[in-house]
Biopython code that builds the backbone (N, CA, C, O; Angstrom):
import numpy as np
from Bio.PDB.StructureBuilder import StructureBuilder

atoms = [
    (1, "UNK", "N", (125.775, 100.744, 92.824)),
    (1, "UNK", "CA", (125.805, 102.159, 92.479)),
    (1, "UNK", "C", (125.444, 102.387, 91.004)),
    (1, "UNK", "O", (124.777, 103.364, 90.665)),
    (2, "UNK", "N", (125.890, 101.477, 90.138)),
    (2, "UNK", "CA", (125.587, 101.597, 88.712)),
    (2, "UNK", "C", (124.083, 101.512, 88.466)),
    (2, "UNK", "O", (123.539, 102.269, 87.662)),
    (3, "UNK", "N", (123.405, 100.580, 89.166)),
    (3, "UNK", "CA", (121.950, 100.477, 89.038)),
    (3, "UNK", "C", (121.278, 101.775, 89.467)),
    (3, "UNK", "O", (120.357, 102.254, 88.806)),
    (4, "UNK", "N", (121.742, 102.334, 90.569)),
    (4, "UNK", "CA", (121.139, 103.580, 91.060)),
    (4, "UNK", "C", (121.284, 104.689, 90.030)),
    (4, "UNK", "O", (120.351, 105.463, 89.817)),
    (5, "UNK", "N", (122.442, 104.772, 89.391)),
    (5, "UNK", "CA", (122.665, 105.788, 88.364)),
    (5, "UNK", "C", (121.709, 105.599, 87.181)),
    (5, "UNK", "O", (121.101, 106.552, 86.693)),
    (6, "UNK", "N", (121.596, 104.346, 86.738)),
    (6, "UNK", "CA", (120.735, 104.050, 85.581)),
    (6, "UNK", "C", (119.275, 104.379, 85.898)),
    (6, "UNK", "O", (118.575, 104.982, 85.084)),
    (7, "UNK", "N", (118.827, 103.977, 87.083)),
    (7, "UNK", "CA", (117.423, 104.233, 87.418)),
    (7, "UNK", "C", (117.177, 105.702, 87.725)),
    (7, "UNK", "O", (116.104, 106.220, 87.417)),
    (8, "UNK", "N", (118.137, 106.376, 88.318)),
    (8, "UNK", "CA", (117.983, 107.811, 88.568)),
    (8, "UNK", "C", (117.800, 108.552, 87.249)),
    (8, "UNK", "O", (117.005, 109.487, 87.159)),
    (9, "UNK", "N", (118.532, 108.132, 86.237)),
    (9, "UNK", "CA", (118.423, 108.746, 84.927)),
    (9, "UNK", "C", (117.041, 108.492, 84.315)),
    (9, "UNK", "O", (116.460, 109.374, 83.684)),
    (10, "UNK", "N", (116.531, 107.283, 84.511)),
    (10, "UNK", "CA", (115.179, 106.975, 84.006)),
    (10, "UNK", "C", (114.122, 107.770, 84.756)),
    (10, "UNK", "O", (113.180, 108.283, 84.153)),
    (11, "UNK", "N", (114.278, 107.871, 86.073)),
    (11, "UNK", "CA", (113.322, 108.653, 86.850)),
    (11, "UNK", "C", (113.366, 110.121, 86.443)),
    (11, "UNK", "O", (112.331, 110.787, 86.407)),
    (12, "UNK", "N", (114.558, 110.627, 86.136)),
    (12, "UNK", "CA", (114.672, 112.018, 85.684)),
    (12, "UNK", "C", (113.895, 112.220, 84.383)),
    (12, "UNK", "O", (113.215, 113.231, 84.207)),
    (13, "UNK", "N", (114.003, 111.253, 83.481)),
    (13, "UNK", "CA", (113.267, 111.348, 82.218)),
    (13, "UNK", "C", (111.762, 111.321, 82.470)),
    (13, "UNK", "O", (111.000, 111.999, 81.782)),
    (14, "UNK", "N", (111.341, 110.541, 83.454)),
    (14, "UNK", "CA", (109.910, 110.441, 83.768)),
    (14, "UNK", "C", (109.411, 111.616, 84.620)),
    (14, "UNK", "O", (108.208, 111.781, 84.820)),
    (15, "UNK", "N", (110.338, 112.415, 85.109)),
    (15, "UNK", "CA", (109.988, 113.491, 86.025)),
    (15, "UNK", "C", (109.421, 114.738, 85.378)),
    (15, "UNK", "O", (109.227, 115.748, 86.055)),
    (16, "UNK", "N", (109.156, 114.691, 84.101)),
    (16, "UNK", "CA", (108.578, 115.838, 83.406)),
    (16, "UNK", "C", (107.121, 115.513, 83.064)),
    (16, "UNK", "O", (106.831, 114.438, 82.538)),
    (17, "UNK", "N", (106.225, 116.421, 83.355)),
    (17, "UNK", "CA", (104.795, 116.207, 83.156)),
    (17, "UNK", "C", (104.453, 115.790, 81.723)),
    (17, "UNK", "O", (103.649, 114.880, 81.520)),
    (18, "UNK", "N", (105.053, 116.446, 80.737)),
    (18, "UNK", "CA", (104.728, 116.133, 79.342)),
    (18, "UNK", "C", (105.210, 114.729, 78.975)),
    (18, "UNK", "O", (104.550, 114.028, 78.208)),
    (19, "UNK", "N", (106.358, 114.316, 79.520)),
    (19, "UNK", "CA", (106.865, 112.977, 79.220)),
    (19, "UNK", "C", (105.964, 111.915, 79.829)),
    (19, "UNK", "O", (105.755, 110.858, 79.234)),
    (20, "UNK", "N", (105.436, 112.187, 81.001)),
    (20, "UNK", "CA", (104.484, 111.247, 81.587)),
    (20, "UNK", "C", (103.220, 111.160, 80.743)),
    (20, "UNK", "O", (102.662, 110.076, 80.573)),
    (21, "UNK", "N", (102.768, 112.279, 80.219)),
    (21, "UNK", "CA", (101.588, 112.270, 79.345)),
    (21, "UNK", "C", (101.858, 111.471, 78.075)),
    (21, "UNK", "O", (101.007, 110.706, 77.621)),
    (22, "UNK", "N", (103.030, 111.650, 77.513)),
    (22, "UNK", "CA", (103.404, 110.883, 76.318)),
    (22, "UNK", "C", (103.398, 109.401, 76.642)),
    (22, "UNK", "O", (102.830, 108.599, 75.901)),
    (23, "UNK", "N", (104.023, 109.041, 77.738)),
    (23, "UNK", "CA", (104.109, 107.636, 78.118)),
    (23, "UNK", "C", (102.726, 107.052, 78.400)),
    (23, "UNK", "O", (102.455, 105.906, 78.041)),
    (24, "UNK", "N", (101.863, 107.817, 79.030)),
    (24, "UNK", "CA", (100.484, 107.354, 79.286)),
    (24, "UNK", "C", (99.778, 107.029, 77.983)),
    (24, "UNK", "O", (99.100, 106.007, 77.880)),
    (25, "UNK", "N", (99.931, 107.886, 76.994)),
    (25, "UNK", "CA", (99.280, 107.646, 75.709)),
    (25, "UNK", "C", (99.874, 106.434, 74.995)),
    (25, "UNK", "O", (99.154, 105.647, 74.381)),
    (26, "UNK", "N", (101.189, 106.296, 75.084)),
    (26, "UNK", "CA", (101.822, 105.143, 74.445)),
    (26, "UNK", "C", (101.417, 103.838, 75.126)),
    (26, "UNK", "O", (101.242, 102.820, 74.458)),
    (27, "UNK", "N", (101.271, 103.861, 76.424)),
    (27, "UNK", "CA", (100.817, 102.661, 77.130)),
    (27, "UNK", "C", (99.364, 102.344, 76.788)),
    (27, "UNK", "O", (98.996, 101.177, 76.658)),
    (28, "UNK", "N", (98.545, 103.372, 76.644)),
    (28, "UNK", "CA", (97.137, 103.162, 76.291)),
    (28, "UNK", "C", (97.003, 102.588, 74.882)),
    (28, "UNK", "O", (96.028, 101.897, 74.588)),
    (29, "UNK", "N", (97.960, 102.864, 74.018)),
    (29, "UNK", "CA", (97.904, 102.370, 72.645)),
    (29, "UNK", "C", (98.724, 101.098, 72.451)),
    (29, "UNK", "O", (98.886, 100.621, 71.328)),
    (30, "UNK", "N", (99.232, 100.562, 73.535)),
    (30, "UNK", "CA", (100.057, 99.353, 73.473)),
    (30, "UNK", "C", (99.239, 98.174, 72.975)),
    (30, "UNK", "O", (98.095, 98.051, 73.413)),
    (31, "UNK", "N", (99.701, 97.323, 72.126)),
    (31, "UNK", "CA", (101.079, 97.173, 71.661)),
    (31, "UNK", "C", (101.362, 97.860, 70.326)),
    (31, "UNK", "O", (102.457, 97.708, 69.785)),
    (32, "UNK", "N", (100.412, 98.603, 69.789)),
    (32, "UNK", "CA", (100.581, 99.198, 68.456)),
    (32, "UNK", "C", (101.346, 100.513, 68.469)),
    (32, "UNK", "O", (101.957, 100.881, 67.466)),
    (33, "UNK", "N", (101.321, 101.228, 69.592)),
    (33, "UNK", "CA", (102.003, 102.505, 69.656)),
    (33, "UNK", "C", (101.287, 103.587, 68.868)),
    (33, "UNK", "O", (100.141, 103.426, 68.448)),
    (34, "UNK", "N", (101.987, 104.683, 68.681)),
    (34, "UNK", "CA", (101.420, 105.826, 67.971)),
    (34, "UNK", "C", (102.490, 106.472, 67.116)),
    (34, "UNK", "O", (103.671, 106.457, 67.463)),
    (35, "UNK", "N", (102.068, 107.041, 65.993)),
    (35, "UNK", "CA", (103.018, 107.825, 65.209)),
    (35, "UNK", "C", (103.122, 109.204, 65.851)),
    (35, "UNK", "O", (102.211, 109.661, 66.540)),
    (36, "UNK", "N", (104.250, 109.849, 65.607)),
    (36, "UNK", "CA", (104.532, 111.133, 66.253)),
    (36, "UNK", "C", (103.413, 112.149, 66.033)),
    (36, "UNK", "O", (103.051, 112.882, 66.954)),
    (37, "UNK", "N", (102.868, 112.194, 64.828)),
    (37, "UNK", "CA", (101.794, 113.152, 64.532)),
    (37, "UNK", "C", (100.556, 112.931, 65.379)),
    (37, "UNK", "O", (99.886, 113.891, 65.760)),
    (38, "UNK", "N", (100.244, 111.678, 65.679)),
    (38, "UNK", "CA", (99.098, 111.371, 66.535)),
    (38, "UNK", "C", (99.340, 111.888, 67.954)),
    (38, "UNK", "O", (98.454, 112.473, 68.576)),
    (39, "UNK", "N", (100.541, 111.663, 68.447)),
    (39, "UNK", "CA", (100.879, 112.131, 69.798)),
    (39, "UNK", "C", (100.815, 113.647, 69.837)),
    (39, "UNK", "O", (100.253, 114.231, 70.764)),
    (40, "UNK", "N", (101.391, 114.278, 68.831)),
    (40, "UNK", "CA", (101.403, 115.739, 68.774)),
    (40, "UNK", "C", (99.994, 116.299, 68.747)),
    (40, "UNK", "O", (99.696, 117.273, 69.438)),
    (41, "UNK", "N", (99.133, 115.695, 67.960)),
    (41, "UNK", "CA", (97.756, 116.167, 67.855)),
    (41, "UNK", "C", (97.030, 116.029, 69.191)),
    (41, "UNK", "O", (96.320, 116.943, 69.609)),
    (42, "UNK", "N", (97.205, 114.896, 69.859)),
    (42, "UNK", "CA", (96.532, 114.683, 71.145)),
    (42, "UNK", "C", (97.025, 115.644, 72.222)),
    (42, "UNK", "O", (96.241, 116.111, 73.048)),
    (43, "UNK", "N", (98.323, 115.937, 72.213)),
    (43, "UNK", "CA", (98.882, 116.794, 73.262)),
    (43, "UNK", "C", (98.850, 118.275, 72.915)),
    (43, "UNK", "O", (98.924, 119.126, 73.801)),
    (44, "UNK", "N", (98.740, 118.583, 71.633)),
    (44, "UNK", "CA", (98.699, 119.981, 71.219)),
    (44, "UNK", "C", (99.986, 120.728, 71.491)),
    (44, "UNK", "O", (99.958, 121.883, 71.916)),
    (45, "UNK", "N", (101.126, 120.076, 71.249)),
    (45, "UNK", "CA", (102.415, 120.733, 71.472)),
    (45, "UNK", "C", (103.174, 120.825, 70.148)),
    (45, "UNK", "O", (102.902, 120.059, 69.224)),
    (46, "UNK", "N", (104.115, 121.750, 70.053)),
    (46, "UNK", "CA", (104.900, 121.864, 68.816)),
    (46, "UNK", "C", (105.717, 120.597, 68.558)),
    (46, "UNK", "O", (106.121, 119.899, 69.489)),
    (47, "UNK", "N", (105.949, 120.319, 67.279)),
    (47, "UNK", "CA", (106.714, 119.131, 66.895)),
    (47, "UNK", "C", (108.102, 119.127, 67.529)),
    (47, "UNK", "O", (108.595, 118.071, 67.925)),
    (48, "UNK", "N", (108.731, 120.281, 67.629)),
    (48, "UNK", "CA", (110.075, 120.340, 68.207)),
    (48, "UNK", "C", (110.065, 119.950, 69.686)),
    (48, "UNK", "O", (110.985, 119.278, 70.153)),
    (49, "UNK", "N", (109.045, 120.362, 70.416)),
    (49, "UNK", "CA", (108.931, 119.984, 71.832)),
    (49, "UNK", "C", (108.680, 118.492, 71.972)),
    (49, "UNK", "O", (109.281, 117.828, 72.817)),
    (50, "UNK", "N", (107.789, 117.970, 71.140)),
    (50, "UNK", "CA", (107.498, 116.546, 71.175)),
    (50, "UNK", "C", (108.753, 115.740, 70.867)),
    (50, "UNK", "O", (109.048, 114.756, 71.545)),
    (51, "UNK", "N", (109.477, 116.152, 69.860)),
    (51, "UNK", "CA", (110.703, 115.462, 69.473)),
    (51, "UNK", "C", (111.700, 115.432, 70.624)),
    (51, "UNK", "O", (112.336, 114.409, 70.876)),
    (52, "UNK", "N", (111.833, 116.547, 71.313)),
    (52, "UNK", "CA", (112.740, 116.642, 72.461)),
    (52, "UNK", "C", (112.338, 115.646, 73.555)),
    (52, "UNK", "O", (113.186, 114.932, 74.090)),
    (53, "UNK", "N", (111.063, 115.602, 73.879)),
    (53, "UNK", "CA", (110.584, 114.718, 74.940)),
    (53, "UNK", "C", (110.682, 113.240, 74.536)),
    (53, "UNK", "O", (111.076, 112.396, 75.342)),
    (54, "UNK", "N", (110.328, 112.942, 73.305)),
    (54, "UNK", "CA", (110.434, 111.557, 72.831)),
    (54, "UNK", "C", (111.885, 111.097, 72.824)),
    (54, "UNK", "O", (112.178, 109.950, 73.162)),
    (55, "UNK", "N", (112.792, 111.987, 72.440)),
    (55, "UNK", "CA", (114.203, 111.639, 72.423)),
    (55, "UNK", "C", (114.708, 111.343, 73.833)),
    (55, "UNK", "O", (115.480, 110.405, 74.033)),
    (56, "UNK", "N", (114.278, 112.133, 74.804)),
    (56, "UNK", "CA", (114.691, 111.902, 76.195)),
    (56, "UNK", "C", (114.191, 110.546, 76.685)),
    (56, "UNK", "O", (114.925, 109.824, 77.360)),
    (57, "UNK", "N", (112.966, 110.199, 76.358)),
    (57, "UNK", "CA", (112.408, 108.900, 76.760)),
    (57, "UNK", "C", (113.093, 107.754, 76.019)),
    (57, "UNK", "O", (113.331, 106.687, 76.586)),
    (58, "UNK", "N", (113.402, 107.984, 74.764)),
    (58, "UNK", "CA", (114.055, 106.947, 73.960)),
    (58, "UNK", "C", (115.484, 106.706, 74.433)),
    (58, "UNK", "O", (115.928, 105.560, 74.492)),
    (59, "UNK", "N", (116.201, 107.758, 74.767)),
    (59, "UNK", "CA", (117.578, 107.611, 75.252)),
    (59, "UNK", "C", (117.644, 106.795, 76.536)),
    (59, "UNK", "O", (118.639, 106.116, 76.791)),
    (60, "UNK", "N", (116.604, 106.859, 77.335)),
    (60, "UNK", "CA", (116.572, 106.094, 78.580)),
    (60, "UNK", "C", (115.982, 104.699, 78.381)),
    (60, "UNK", "O", (115.859, 103.931, 79.336)),
    (61, "UNK", "N", (115.618, 104.375, 77.138)),
    (61, "UNK", "CA", (115.095, 103.047, 76.850)),
    (61, "UNK", "C", (113.660, 102.839, 77.287)),
    (61, "UNK", "O", (113.203, 101.701, 77.391)),
    (62, "UNK", "N", (112.940, 103.923, 77.546)),
    (62, "UNK", "CA", (111.559, 103.814, 77.999)),
    (62, "UNK", "C", (110.576, 103.733, 76.840)),
    (62, "UNK", "O", (109.455, 103.252, 77.005)),
    (63, "UNK", "N", (110.995, 104.204, 75.667)),
    (63, "UNK", "CA", (110.188, 104.067, 74.457)),
    (63, "UNK", "C", (111.108, 103.639, 73.318)),
    (63, "UNK", "O", (112.311, 103.897, 73.337)),
    (64, "UNK", "N", (110.518, 102.986, 72.338)),
    (64, "UNK", "CA", (111.268, 102.630, 71.134)),
    (64, "UNK", "C", (110.615, 103.317, 69.951)),
    (64, "UNK", "O", (109.468, 103.760, 70.018)),
    (65, "UNK", "N", (111.367, 103.394, 68.875)),
    (65, "UNK", "CA", (110.894, 104.088, 67.675)),
    (65, "UNK", "C", (111.142, 103.199, 66.468)),
    (65, "UNK", "O", (112.191, 102.566, 66.356)),
    (66, "UNK", "N", (110.166, 103.157, 65.566)),
    (66, "UNK", "CA", (110.279, 102.375, 64.342)),
    (66, "UNK", "C", (109.814, 103.230, 63.171)),
    (66, "UNK", "O", (108.796, 103.916, 63.258)),
    (67, "UNK", "N", (110.556, 103.183, 62.092)),
    (67, "UNK", "CA", (110.173, 103.947, 60.903)),
    (67, "UNK", "C", (109.146, 103.161, 60.106)),
    (67, "UNK", "O", (109.299, 101.961, 59.874)),
    (68, "UNK", "N", (108.097, 103.860, 59.692)),
    (68, "UNK", "CA", (107.070, 103.312, 58.815)),
    (68, "UNK", "C", (106.912, 104.288, 57.656)),
    (68, "UNK", "O", (106.116, 105.225, 57.721)),
    (69, "UNK", "N", (107.670, 104.060, 56.608)),
    (69, "UNK", "CA", (107.648, 104.994, 55.479)),
    (69, "UNK", "C", (108.160, 106.352, 55.917)),
    (69, "UNK", "O", (109.309, 106.480, 56.340)),
    (70, "UNK", "N", (107.315, 107.366, 55.819)),
    (70, "UNK", "CA", (107.700, 108.724, 56.226)),
    (70, "UNK", "C", (107.467, 108.992, 57.705)),
    (70, "UNK", "O", (107.850, 110.045, 58.215)),
    (71, "UNK", "N", (106.842, 108.048, 58.397)),
    (71, "UNK", "CA", (106.424, 108.280, 59.780)),
    (71, "UNK", "C", (107.298, 107.516, 60.770)),
    (71, "UNK", "O", (107.886, 106.483, 60.449)),
    (72, "UNK", "N", (107.361, 108.056, 61.975)),
    (72, "UNK", "CA", (108.021, 107.368, 63.078)),
    (72, "UNK", "C", (106.955, 106.918, 64.062)),
    (72, "UNK", "O", (106.164, 107.728, 64.545)),
    (73, "UNK", "N", (106.936, 105.628, 64.357)),
    (73, "UNK", "CA", (106.003, 105.066, 65.322)),
    (73, "UNK", "C", (106.748, 104.858, 66.630)),
    (73, "UNK", "O", (107.865, 104.341, 66.655)),
    (74, "UNK", "N", (106.108, 105.269, 67.712)),
    (74, "UNK", "CA", (106.702, 105.137, 69.048)),
    (74, "UNK", "C", (105.889, 104.152, 69.872)),
    (74, "UNK", "O", (104.659, 104.137, 69.826)),
    (75, "UNK", "N", (106.610, 103.330, 70.629)),
    (75, "UNK", "CA", (105.986, 102.337, 71.495)),
    (75, "UNK", "C", (106.606, 102.429, 72.884)),
    (75, "UNK", "O", (107.807, 102.659, 73.024)),
    (76, "UNK", "N", (105.783, 102.250, 73.898)),
    (76, "UNK", "CA", (106.299, 102.180, 75.260)),
    (76, "UNK", "C", (107.047, 100.868, 75.408)),
    (76, "UNK", "O", (106.578, 99.830, 74.940)),
    (77, "UNK", "N", (108.198, 100.901, 76.050)),
    (77, "UNK", "CA", (108.955, 99.680, 76.316)),
    (77, "UNK", "C", (108.487, 99.146, 77.661)),
    (77, "UNK", "O", (108.974, 99.566, 78.710)),
    (78, "UNK", "N", (107.544, 98.224, 77.622)),
    (78, "UNK", "CA", (106.947, 97.726, 78.859)),
    (78, "UNK", "C", (107.947, 96.959, 79.714)),
    (78, "UNK", "O", (107.820, 96.931, 80.938)),
    (79, "UNK", "N", (108.931, 96.342, 79.091)),
    (79, "UNK", "CA", (109.951, 95.641, 79.878)),
    (79, "UNK", "C", (110.782, 96.633, 80.677)),
    (79, "UNK", "O", (111.061, 96.395, 81.852)),
    (80, "UNK", "N", (111.181, 97.736, 80.064)),
    (80, "UNK", "CA", (111.952, 98.757, 80.767)),
    (80, "UNK", "C", (111.130, 99.365, 81.904)),
    (80, "UNK", "O", (111.659, 99.626, 82.984)),
    (81, "UNK", "N", (109.853, 99.587, 81.664)),
    (81, "UNK", "CA", (108.991, 100.133, 82.711)),
    (81, "UNK", "C", (108.817, 99.136, 83.850)),
    (81, "UNK", "O", (108.769, 99.532, 85.014)),
    (82, "UNK", "N", (108.721, 97.847, 83.529)),
    (82, "UNK", "CA", (108.639, 96.826, 84.564)),
    (82, "UNK", "C", (109.915, 96.799, 85.390)),
    (82, "UNK", "O", (109.867, 96.595, 86.604)),
    (83, "UNK", "N", (111.060, 97.003, 84.737)),
    (83, "UNK", "CA", (112.328, 97.052, 85.458)),
    (83, "UNK", "C", (112.350, 98.210, 86.450)),
    (83, "UNK", "O", (112.856, 98.066, 87.563)),
    (84, "UNK", "N", (111.803, 99.357, 86.050)),
    (84, "UNK", "CA", (111.730, 100.507, 86.953)),
    (84, "UNK", "C", (110.863, 100.163, 88.163)),
    (84, "UNK", "O", (111.235, 100.444, 89.302)),
    (85, "UNK", "N", (109.714, 99.557, 87.910)),
    (85, "UNK", "CA", (108.829, 99.163, 89.014)),
    (85, "UNK", "C", (109.489, 98.120, 89.910)),
    (85, "UNK", "O", (109.388, 98.193, 91.135)),
    (86, "UNK", "N", (110.164, 97.152, 89.296)),
    (86, "UNK", "CA", (110.857, 96.130, 90.075)),
    (86, "UNK", "C", (111.951, 96.749, 90.939)),
    (86, "UNK", "O", (112.141, 96.352, 92.088)),
    (87, "UNK", "N", (112.667, 97.720, 90.382)),
    (87, "UNK", "CA", (113.712, 98.410, 91.144)),
    (87, "UNK", "C", (113.110, 99.106, 92.359)),
    (87, "UNK", "O", (113.616, 98.977, 93.474)),
    (88, "UNK", "N", (112.036, 99.837, 92.134)),
    (88, "UNK", "CA", (111.383, 100.529, 93.247)),
    (88, "UNK", "C", (110.950, 99.537, 94.318)),
    (88, "UNK", "O", (111.168, 99.754, 95.510)),
    (89, "UNK", "N", (110.342, 98.460, 93.881)),
    (89, "UNK", "CA", (109.839, 97.479, 94.832)),
    (89, "UNK", "C", (110.983, 96.819, 95.588)),
    (89, "UNK", "O", (110.942, 96.716, 96.814)),
    (90, "UNK", "N", (111.996, 96.375, 94.867)),
    (90, "UNK", "CA", (113.110, 95.659, 95.491)),
    (90, "UNK", "C", (113.933, 96.572, 96.394)),
    (90, "UNK", "O", (114.341, 96.169, 97.483)),
    (91, "UNK", "N", (114.171, 97.783, 95.949)),
    (91, "UNK", "CA", (115.049, 98.683, 96.695)),
    (91, "UNK", "C", (114.337, 99.464, 97.785)),
    (91, "UNK", "O", (114.950, 99.848, 98.781)),
    (92, "UNK", "N", (113.083, 99.693, 97.604)),
    (92, "UNK", "CA", (112.389, 100.590, 98.515)),
    (92, "UNK", "C", (111.381, 99.889, 99.423)),
    (92, "UNK", "O", (111.082, 100.390, 100.507)),
    (93, "UNK", "N", (110.869, 98.774, 99.012)),
    (93, "UNK", "CA", (109.758, 98.184, 99.747)),
    (93, "UNK", "C", (110.088, 96.885, 100.460)),
    (93, "UNK", "O", (109.525, 96.613, 101.520)),
    (94, "UNK", "N", (110.983, 96.076, 99.909)),
    (94, "UNK", "CA", (111.189, 94.753, 100.481)),
    (94, "UNK", "C", (111.841, 94.798, 101.856)),
    (94, "UNK", "O", (111.765, 93.823, 102.604)),
    (95, "UNK", "N", (112.475, 95.901, 102.199)),
    (95, "UNK", "CA", (113.052, 96.029, 103.536)),
    (95, "UNK", "C", (112.038, 96.490, 104.561)),
    (95, "UNK", "O", (112.337, 96.524, 105.754)),
    (96, "UNK", "N", (110.858, 96.841, 104.124)),
    (96, "UNK", "CA", (109.816, 97.335, 105.008)),
    (96, "UNK", "C", (109.021, 96.150, 105.548)),
    (96, "UNK", "O", (108.552, 95.314, 104.776)),
    (97, "UNK", "N", (108.871, 96.076, 106.845)),
    (97, "UNK", "CA", (108.165, 94.946, 107.444)),
    (97, "UNK", "C", (106.681, 94.927, 107.082)),
    (97, "UNK", "O", (106.027, 93.896, 107.235)),
    (98, "UNK", "N", (106.145, 96.041, 106.610)),
    (98, "UNK", "CA", (104.736, 96.074, 106.222)),
    (98, "UNK", "C", (104.497, 95.505, 104.832)),
    (98, "UNK", "O", (103.353, 95.255, 104.454)),
    (99, "UNK", "N", (105.562, 95.300, 104.071)),
    (99, "UNK", "CA", (105.421, 94.826, 102.707)),
    (99, "UNK", "C", (105.915, 93.394, 102.608)),
    (99, "UNK", "O", (107.050, 93.086, 102.971)),
    (100, "UNK", "N", (105.061, 92.540, 102.120)),
    (100, "UNK", "CA", (105.415, 91.155, 101.848)),
    (100, "UNK", "C", (105.381, 90.968, 100.340)),
    (100, "UNK", "O", (104.462, 91.456, 99.681)),
    (101, "UNK", "N", (106.352, 90.280, 99.790)),
    (101, "UNK", "CA", (106.403, 90.068, 98.349)),
    (101, "UNK", "C", (105.103, 89.424, 97.889)),
    (101, "UNK", "O", (104.670, 88.405, 98.427)),
    (102, "UNK", "N", (104.496, 90.037, 96.889)),
    (102, "UNK", "CA", (103.259, 89.514, 96.315)),
    (102, "UNK", "C", (102.000, 89.967, 97.047)),
    (102, "UNK", "O", (100.893, 89.721, 96.568)),
    (103, "UNK", "N", (102.145, 90.624, 98.199)),
    (103, "UNK", "CA", (100.973, 91.050, 98.961)),
    (103, "UNK", "C", (100.740, 92.549, 98.916)),
    (103, "UNK", "O", (99.630, 93.001, 99.198)),
    (104, "UNK", "N", (101.751, 93.331, 98.572)),
    (104, "UNK", "CA", (101.604, 94.771, 98.598)),
    (104, "UNK", "C", (101.703, 95.299, 100.015)),
    (104, "UNK", "O", (102.132, 94.586, 100.922)),
    (105, "UNK", "N", (101.311, 96.532, 100.204)),
    (105, "UNK", "CA", (101.398, 97.186, 101.505)),
    (105, "UNK", "C", (100.173, 96.831, 102.319)),
    (105, "UNK", "O", (99.051, 96.928, 101.821)),
    (106, "UNK", "N", (100.371, 96.414, 103.584)),
    (106, "UNK", "CA", (99.237, 96.091, 104.444)),
    (106, "UNK", "C", (98.358, 97.306, 104.642)),
    (106, "UNK", "O", (98.842, 98.406, 104.909)),
    (107, "UNK", "N", (97.091, 97.099, 104.511)),
    (107, "UNK", "CA", (96.152, 98.201, 104.701)),
    (107, "UNK", "C", (95.894, 98.998, 103.440)),
    (107, "UNK", "O", (95.006, 99.851, 103.412)),
    (108, "UNK", "N", (96.674, 98.724, 102.382)),
    (108, "UNK", "CA", (96.451, 99.446, 101.132)),
    (108, "UNK", "C", (95.234, 98.859, 100.419)),
    (108, "UNK", "O", (94.955, 97.664, 100.519)),
    (109, "UNK", "N", (94.533, 99.700, 99.715)),
    (109, "UNK", "CA", (93.355, 99.227, 98.955)),
    (109, "UNK", "C", (93.824, 98.301, 97.855)),
    (109, "UNK", "O", (94.821, 98.563, 97.183)),
    (110, "UNK", "N", (93.092, 97.216, 97.680)),
    (110, "UNK", "CA", (93.470, 96.241, 96.639)),
    (110, "UNK", "C", (92.809, 96.560, 95.339)),
    (110, "UNK", "O", (93.010, 95.850, 94.354)),
]
sb = StructureBuilder()
sb.init_structure("model")
sb.init_model(0)
sb.init_chain("A")
sb.init_seg("    ")
for serial, (resi, resn, name, xyz) in enumerate(atoms, 1):
    if name == "N":
        sb.init_residue(resn, " ", resi, " ")
    sb.init_atom(name, np.array(xyz, "f"), 0.0, 1.0, " ", f" {name:<3s}", serial, name[0])
structure = sb.get_structure()
């Protein structure tokens, strides 16, 4: 039950369109990440909105933040994202007879 709570909270954080866009950009810039101003410029959103979304992702451990002088650099936490994918696969797919570990879904495009 504790795992379900933790992952539900992460999925809730990912359930907002702007947060997914932020995460997409951070993954595209991996492993260097992006400073907040770069993300804001690419998305064209107010700093306060960006801060709110980054904080939600950071609280769930999906992104990390590092100070570089006056700037904050954000990075996608690929390990946390892998854990989310592993949870989905283990909890949702391994009980399905169409899914074999390491093979994916039968009939799915490779």
